[in-house]
C-alpha positions in Angstrom: -80.3 -125.8 58.7 -78.3 -128.8 59.9 -77.8 -129.3 63.6 -74.2 -128.4 64.3 -74.2 -128.7 68.1 -75.1 -131.7 70.2 -78.5 -131.7 71.9 -77.1 -131.1 75.5 -75.3 -128.0 74.4 -78.5 -126.7 72.8 -80.5 -127.4 75.9 -77.9 -125.7 78.1 -77.8 -122.6 76.0 -81.6 -122.4 75.8 -82.0 -122.8 79.6 -79.2 -120.3 80.3 -80.8 -117.7 78.0 -84.2 -118.3 79.6 -82.7 -117.9 83.0 -81.1 -114.6 82.1 -84.4 -113.3 80.6 -86.2 -114.2 83.8 -83.5 -112.5 86.0 -83.8 -109.4 83.8 -87.6 -109.4 84.1 -87.4 -109.8 87.9 -84.9 -106.9 88.1 -86.8 -104.5 85.9 -90.2 -105.2 87.5 -89.0 -105.2 91.1 -90.6 -102.3 93.1 -87.5 -102.1 95.2 -85.4 -101.2 92.2 -87.6 -98.5 90.9 -87.7 -95.1 92.6 -90.3 -95.0 95.4 -93.0 -92.4 94.9 -95.9 -92.4 97.4 -98.6 -91.4 94.9 -101.8 -93.1 94.1 -100.9 -93.5 90.4 -97.6 -95.2 91.2 -99.3 -97.6 93.7 -101.9 -98.4 91.1 -99.3 -99.2 88.6 -97.4 -101.4 91.0 -100.6 -103.3 91.7 -101.2 -103.8 88.0 -97.6 -105.1 87.5 -97.9 -107.7 90.2 -96.5 -111.0 88.9 -98.0 -114.3 90.1 -94.6 -115.5 91.2 
């Protein structure tokens, strides 16, 4: 497939989509967004879903 768009537009689009995916991951894996349940299972799940960043 021939490259229709210049390289800077491609880089801008890729970085923007990566940023949006990162924001969605942070939102959906944030313990503050999810309903708080003070059970051992929920705390264990939150500890397993801890991201390094």
